[in-house]
N, C-alpha and C positions, 0 to 999 in steps of 0.2 A: 630891717624893712628892704621893701625892693629897689634900686632905684631908678630915677625916673626913666633911660632908659626902656628900662623894661614894664613899669607899668605903661608908658607909650606906646611901646610895641605891641601891649596885651590886648590895648583897648584899638588900634590900630588893626590888627587880626579879628577882631571880635567883629569889627566895624566891617570887614571885605566878605567875613562870614554869613553874617547877618543882614548885608543889606541898610546897616545902619548907615549915621552920618555921624560926626564926633568933631571938635573945632581945634581948627588949623594947630599942625606941629610945630614948636618952638622954633623959630631959624636955623639955630644952631645944630638943628638935626637936618635940615634941609637945603641950606644955602650952596653948601660945600660938595658937589656931587660925589668925592671920597665919605664925605661922612652918609650922604643920604645912600650910600652902596652900600653902609656898614649897617644902616638901621634895614634898607629892604633883606637885607642873609638874614638877619633877625628874626623879622618878622617871617620870611620864608620858613623858617627852622621849626617853626612853630604851626605850620599850619599838614594836618596830615592826609589832605588829597592828593591823587595822583595826578603829576605833576604830567602834562601831553605835550609840550615844547617850549619854546623861549620865545620874546619879541626882541627886535631891535627898538631902540627908540630913538629920537633926536637925530635920524638920519640924512635930516633936509641941513643942506653942506651951509646956503646962506641966514639959515637960525643958529647951528655949531657957531659962525662967525659973531652973531650977535650976541649970543650969550658967551661968547670969549671962552667956550670950551675946546678941546684939540679932538675930540671925537663921541661916537652916540655910546649908547649904554643899553644891556640887556636888562632882563624881568624873564619869571617862569610865568608859564601859563597854563592853569590850573583847569583839570576836566568841566568844571561846574561852571566855566564860564567858556565854552565851546559848543557851539550849537551848529546844525545845519541850516544852510540858505532860507530864510522864509519865516524864520523863529521871529517871535515878539523882545525886545527889549526895552524894560521899562528905564526909562531915565529920569533924572532931578534936577533942581538947582544947581547941583555940583556937576553937571558934565559936560566938559568940555566940547563935546562934536565928536564926528563920523571921520572915519578914515577909510581908503581901500586902499587895498594892499597886496602883491604877491607872496604866497605862501610855500615853502617847501616841506616835504616828507622827506626826511633824511632815516638813511640804513642806521642801524644802529652798531653796524660794525666800528659807525666812525669814531668810535667811544675806545676801539683798541687799534686804533692810528698812531703812529709815532711822528711822524714829522709835520710839519707848519702845513697850514692849511692855507693852497694859491689861488688862483682864477683858472688855473692850468687844472690843477688837482681836482677843487671840488666837487662840479659834476658829476664825479665817481660814487660821489656817497646821494644822490638825489633818485629817488624812487618815481613820486610823483612831485605834478607843481598845479596850484590853483588859484585861485581871486579868493579874496576875503574881506569886510568887512570889520572893519574893530571901531566899537562904540568908547570912547576914552572921558575919563572923568574921576574924579578923587574920593574920597572917602572922607573928605572933611569939608568944613563949610568955609571954602575958597572957590575963587573963579582967576583965571586966566595963570599965565607961566612966565614967571619973571626967575626962572633957573632949570637947570637938568635936575635940582638938585627936589623939586620942586614933584616931576613928575617921577624921579626914581623913588624917592623915599616911599610913594606912595603904590607899592607895588607897579609904577612903572604904568600906571594912572591907567590900565586896563581894566572894563565896566564886562563886556562881553565880546568874543571874535564868533563871527558866522563865516563857514566855507561854502563856497559853491564847488559846483562837479571837480575833482580830481583826474589830472588830465598824466598819462603814465610819461616822465619825464623826457624832452626828446630839444635838441638845442636848437632857439632859437633870438631873433636880434632881443632878446631882453632888455638890453641900452636906449631900446627908443619905440615904444610900443603906446598907440593914446590910451588914456584911459578917460572916462567920466562916471560922476556919480551923481542921481537923479532925484529930486521929490516932485512929480509931477503934479502934488493936490497943490503945494505951495510953492509950485511955477519954478523952482529952485533947482539948478545944472550946473555943474561945476565938471570945467577939463581939467588933465592932468597929464601925467608924461612918466614913465616908470626912469626915467635918467633924473628925474627928481630925487628919488633914490638914492642917496649917498654912492653918486655914481651911476651905481643901477644894484639890481637886487639880487644878483649872486657877489656883486662886491658886499654888501650888507652880509649875506650870508656868509660870506668865507669871514668878516669880522666875527660876527657871532659864535663861529666855531670855535676860532680861534680864541678869543675868554673863554669859551668853556671848557677848553684845554688850560689855559692859564688857571682855573679855578675848580680843576680838577671834578668836573661836575661828566656823572656816568649814569643815566638812566635806564641802560641796557634792556632800551627795545627802542623802535622806530619812535621819528619825533617830529615834532612841527617849526619851523624858523620862520616866522613873521616877521616880514623885511623893510617894515614901514611903508607910509602915507606914500601914495604918487599924486594925489590931489593936496597934500597939506590938512590941518586938522579943520576941517567941512561947519561951519557953525550950522546947529541942526534948527532950522528955521521952523518946522510946524512938526506933527506928528503923522503917524502914515507912513506908506512905504517907500523906502530909498532904495534902490537898484543901482548900483556899481558892476560895471565893463572894462574890463581889459583886453585888448585886440589878441588875437588868438590863444589866449586863457578861455574866456568865457565870461558869465554874467554871476553874481551874488545878490540877494535880496534880506535884506532886514526890514520888518514891522515894529518903528518907533512909538510908545505907549507912552 
């Protein structure tokens, strides 16, 4: 007989691939981040879809402190969930909200680097940067966030990523860029700043790259890193067009249905 963790991971993988919703996972797999990480890795090992990058999650320092964690975590992002700006995203009752992020395109040469990634040397691995929207939610019948393990165990709770126009990387003051996400139809507008992202998006990128090194991950191709929300998890108050804007980077759109 298959073990419980094998059965549950198979169910979550099927839900991830087919857009289904299952009953909540037992707390023993989700309460502790370390257990959730193991469960996520097991699920990811069962998916034969191309990985295009990784996301940083739990990057808000106030949230890290509130949930008594030490640092963020990361999860893989699959090509099937990666869309161009302006595409439609269908949501359900397990959708948590929408986020506005800075993403970087990273050179595959990173994987052959020997040294620790620092704020000083991380920029040499970046080719492009862009604004992106992440729609976040569970594949489970659950709401809210009680721990990082909730999010991590469910593929990092990523539903879809929509990317704006990529710009060739150049050094800008990424520590203090104003951001905004708006749905005019429901008169919803939320402002933020890139300094809400684990000190700043470059630091979040550094964090993810060092975790990839530690876990001996190698895609052998250029890849994206999504660095975390500049506006927190914004509740989706209504369907329609959401537009995200990041100063000096541009805009990105998602149609919520």
